C-alpha positions in Angstrom: 32.4 75.4 434.3 32.5 72.8 431.6 31.5 69.2 432.1 31.1 66.1 429.9 28.3 63.6 430.4 28.4 60.1 428.9 24.9 58.9 427.9 23.5 55.7 426.4 19.9 56.7 426.5 19.2 58.9 423.4 15.9 60.0 424.9 18.0 62.2 427.2 16.3 65.6 426.8 19.7 67.5 426.4 20.7 65.1 423.6 17.4 65.2 421.9 17.4 69.1 421.9 20.9 69.2 420.5 20.4 66.5 417.9 17.4 68.4 416.6 19.4 71.6 416.4 22.1 69.7 414.5 19.7 68.3 412.0 18.1 71.8 411.6 21.6 73.2 410.8 22.0 70.5 408.2 18.5 71.1 406.9 17.5 67.5 407.4 13.8 66.9 408.0 12.7 64.0 410.3 9.1 62.9 410.4 9.5 60.4 413.2 11.8 61.8 415.9 10.7 59.2 418.5 11.5 56.4 416.0 14.9 57.9 415.3 15.9 58.2 419.0 14.5 54.7 419.6 16.6 53.3 416.8 19.7 55.0 418.3 19.0 53.2 421.6 18.9 49.8 420.0 21.6 49.9 417.4 24.6 47.7 418.1 23.9 47.7 421.8 27.0 50.0 422.3 25.8 53.3 420.9 27.1 56.1 423.3 27.5 59.9 423.3 29.2 62.5 425.3 27.3 65.7 425.8 29.4 68.8 426.6 27.8 71.3 429.0 29.0 74.8 429.8 27.3 76.0 432.9 23.8 74.7 432.5 23.9 75.0 428.7 24.5 71.9 426.6 26.7 73.0 423.7 27.6 69.9 421.7 27.9 66.2 421.5 29.7 63.3 419.9 27.9 60.1 419.2 29.9 56.9 418.7 29.8 53.1 418.7 31.9 50.1 418.0 31.4 48.2 414.8 32.8 44.9 413.6 33.9 44.4 410.0 34.4 40.8 409.1 34.7 38.3 406.2 35.2 34.5 406.2 38.8 34.9 407.4 39.3 38.3 409.2 37.4 40.2 411.9 38.2 43.7 413.2 36.4 45.8 415.7 36.5 49.5 414.9 35.4 52.7 416.6 32.9 54.6 414.5 32.2 58.3 415.1 28.6 58.5 414.0 27.6 62.1 414.6 29.5 65.1 416.0 28.2 68.7 416.5 29.1 71.8 418.5 26.9 74.9 418.4 28.3 77.5 416.1 28.9 80.1 418.8 31.1 77.6 420.7 33.2 76.4 417.8 36.9 77.0 417.5 37.3 77.1 421.3 38.5 73.5 421.9 35.1 72.0 422.6 35.1 69.8 419.5 38.7 68.6 420.2 37.7 67.8 423.8 34.7 65.8 422.7 36.7 63.9 420.0 39.4 63.1 422.6 36.8 61.7 424.9 35.5 59.3 422.2 39.0 58.3 421.2 39.9 57.6 424.8 36.7 55.5 425.2 37.7 53.4 422.2 41.3 53.0 423.4 40.2 52.0 426.9 37.9 49.4 425.4 40.7 47.8 423.2 39.7 49.5 420.0 42.7 50.8 418.1 41.2 52.2 414.9 38.5 54.8 414.4 36.5 55.5 411.2 34.2 58.3 410.3 32.9 60.3 407.4 33.1 64.1 407.3 31.5 67.1 405.7 33.8 69.2 403.6 34.0 71.9 406.3 35.2 69.4 408.9 38.0 67.7 407.0 40.7 70.1 408.2 39.7 69.4 411.8 40.1 65.7 411.4 43.3 66.0 409.4 44.9 68.0 412.3 43.8 65.3 414.7 45.7 62.6 412.7 42.9 61.2 410.6 43.6 60.3 407.0 41.4 59.4 404.0 41.2 55.7 403.7 41.2 55.0 399.9 40.3 51.3 400.3 37.0 51.8 402.2 33.7 53.2 400.9 30.8 54.7 402.8 27.2 54.3 401.8 26.7 58.0 402.1 29.3 58.6 399.4 31.6 60.7 401.6 35.3 59.9 402.0 36.1 57.6 404.9 38.6 58.9 407.4 40.6 56.6 409.6 43.0 57.0 412.5 45.1 54.5 414.4 45.2 55.2 418.2 
């Protein structure tokens, strides 16, 4: 049985375990895990995640938040998919699509009609199939292409 759990507390043990596995896969070293999870809890006040659980086994998550881009004349609220990961042995079975759909629905239900993200090379085809396109007019601090989708 598969279930999805919405969390806003990033000290949730399931989330913490998966996030560490995710960073291990990316070979990212963190010296202060507690500080990282604490920062996730305080950023923007709207940081959320869905955790996907199969049986009793957490197999993936999608972390997302709303962000506001503004200048002196315009203001726009966007959905931002921050981090997204499914364990290797569960990939290509619809779990990633299900998690992505949950985040997209969350944004839509909260009046947000555009979603942005950056993607590793290996994930670009996944986002393209979901209707995301590279946004040539927007740059990300991490240097990756920015992908955007209207919902």
